[in-house]
N, C-alpha and C positions, 0 to 999 in steps of 0.2 A: 092826779100822778103825771109827771112829765114823762113827755114821750121824749127818744130819742134822736137824736138829729143825727140824717143817712151823710153818711162818707160822702163828698164828689165822686166819681165813678175815675177820673182823671188821676185822681190821690192812692184810690185806692190801688188802680191797676199797674201805678206807680212803684207803690208801698210792695204789692205781688213780683213785681219787677225783679225789685232786688232781693226777696226771699226766695228765688230761684236759683240753685247753685251752680246750676253750668252756666249762668251768666257772670260768675264773679271775676273773668279776667278780662268781661268789659266793661261791667258798672258795677259797684258794690258800695256797701257801706263804710264811712273810713272805721278805722280803729275804735275810735271811742264812740260809734255807733249813732254820734249826734248829727251824723248829715250823710250825704252818700256822693260819690265822685263816678265821674265818667271817663274811663281811659284812653278808649279809643272810638272817635266820632263815627267813622266810616264802619267800622264795625257796627258798631250801635245800631248807626240807619238800617243794615243791610242781615243782622243776625236775630238782633232783638226786638225792636221798636213794634214789626208788622205783627207779633206773635201777640202785642198787648192792644195795640193802638189799630187805628182804621188807616193811617196812614204809616211812613216810614220815613220822614221829614225830620231830622234833628232839630232843624232850627224853628219849625212850630212846636216840637215838643218842648224848647227853651222857650217860646214864648206863653207856652200852658203853665211853666212853674211861673215865670213872672207875673203871671197874673194872680197865681194862688200865693205875689208875697214872697217866694222862696228867693234867697239872695245867691248870686254868684261869687263863685270865691276862685283865684286860679293858683294854679301850685306846677309842682315840678312831674309831678305825676298824670295831673288830667285837669279837667274843670270839677268843681265843689261846690254843690247845691245844698241852701240847710233852712231848714225851719225850724221855728222853737216846739211847734207840734206834731214834727214828724222825725220824730228817734224811732232808734230798732229795737221792736219789744215793748214799743207803746202804740200800740195799733188804736186804743181805745181814742188814743187824742188824736186821731186823723180826724174826728167829727168837726172839731172846732178850725179847722182849714178851711178858709171860705175866699169867693174869688172878689177880688177891690169893686168892684159894684155893688154888691150885697152887701146887706146890713150885717155889721158883727154880731154874734156870739158871741156872751161876755164867758170869757174864758177861763177856765181856775187858774188860781196864782200857779206861776211855775216859776221855779228860782233858776233865774238865769247862770246858763253852762261858766261864762267870763268869772262870777263871783265865784262860784264854784272850783274854777280852776285855779284862779289867783288862791284860795285857800289854801288849796292841797299845794301848789308852789309854794306858799309861806313855810307851811307846815315843811314842807320837802328841802327848803331851803335852811330852816333853824337845823333838821335834822341832817343836812350835810356838812352845816357851820359846826354842828358839833363832832363830828366824825371827822374833819380836820382839826378841830382843838385836839383834840384823844389823838389823832395820828401826831401831831407836833410835838405834843407832849414826851409820845413814845418817841419818836426820832431824837428831840432833846437827852430824855435817859439813853439810851442807845450811843448817843453823842459822846454822853458824859461817860459813859463805859469805856468806848474805845480810847479816848484819851487817857483815862489812867491805866488802860490796857498798853496804849503804844510808849504811856512812861515807864512803867514795870519791865517792857522787851528793850528798853534803850538801855535802863540801870543795867539789867543783866546780860548786856553787851559789852556793856563798858567793865563791869565786872570780870566777863570772859578775855575781855582785849587785856588789864589788869595781870589777871592770872597767865595768861599764853607768854606773857613779857615777861612776869618773872622766871617761868620753867624756862622762856631761851635763856634769861641770864644765868639761871643755876645749871643747866646743861653747858653753857660753854664755861662756866667757873670750873667744872668736874671736867670737859673736856680739858682745858688746861689743866688742873691738877692731874688726871692720868698720862699726860704727856710729861710734864713734869716728873714723875715716879718712871715711867718709861725710859726718861733722860739719866734718870739717876741710876739704875737698873742697867742699865750699856754702861754707863763710865764705870759701875762697880765690873759687874764682867772682866770691861777692859783692863781695870787695875788686877784683877785677880787671874786673867790672863796673862798680863804683864810679868807681875810677881813670880808664877809658874814658870815664866819663860828663864828668867833669872838665876830661879830656884836650880832648873833643869842644867843649866849652862855651868853654875856652882860645882853640883855634882857631877859633871862632864868633867871640868875642871881638874877636879879635887881625884877622881879616879885615874885620870891621865898621868895625874902626879905620882900616885901611885905606883903605876905602871914602871913611870921612871925610876924610881928607888928601888922598885923591884928589880929593875934588868942593872942596876948601878949596885946592887947588893950581892950580885950572882959574879961578880968578875973579882976574882980572886978566891972564891970557896972551892971544896973539892968538887963539892954537888951543884952544878951552878942553879939547880932548881928549889935549894934549900938554904936557907939563911939560917947559920948553927948560929949566929950572934942573938937571935930569938927562941926563945924557948915555947912561943907559940905562936899559930899562924893564924891572924884575924882575917875573917872572911872577906875582906877587898885582896887579902893577900893570897888564899883560896881562889878567888874565882880567876886570879890572873894566873894562878898556875892550872888550873881547868884550862884554861884558852891555849896555854901553850900546847897543850899536847892536841889541840882540832887545828 
């Protein structure tokens, strides 16, 4: 029966340090959980290291990590330290982390994270390519619909312009016809007024002529108001006769 290899104290305490939530603003696991990052070296020395180790020297802590084959990577957020057997939630793998001067114990085959990431990225790129293709097809359909709609609107606008132009021409013709009708009506009224004036003048002349004849008929008659040569008094003579008493 195989015995379990003990976990190095330094590695175990480092793991416990990362599992402490109150230290997450100073040192914590990365988002993928495959490494840990130190955000602030000064606060690491003052507030964290002394709680887990016998010293509070950050440089000594980094040297210990190098002895256990941790790889350091710089980033904009801080210093990242990574080991293939040091991962979040995989505490059982810590037994395979050894110092450089110790004989390496055969560790189980672990698929490297870069290979996994490459495959995931390839699948992600394929999905993105499909999304881009579908979006491109949708944009082409929308563009075609917009072109058809634009052509339809242009045709409708041209038809409307022709309709408005024809209506304006018809209105102008109708106004001209109305003007001609009004002119004709005015001319007809003027002619009627002229005819009435002439008629009234003729009636006036005729009335005066009859009055003169009446006056002449009174000369030499026994009764100056009676024409004895006439057997009947016509209406106009009667009117003149009545007027002589007024």
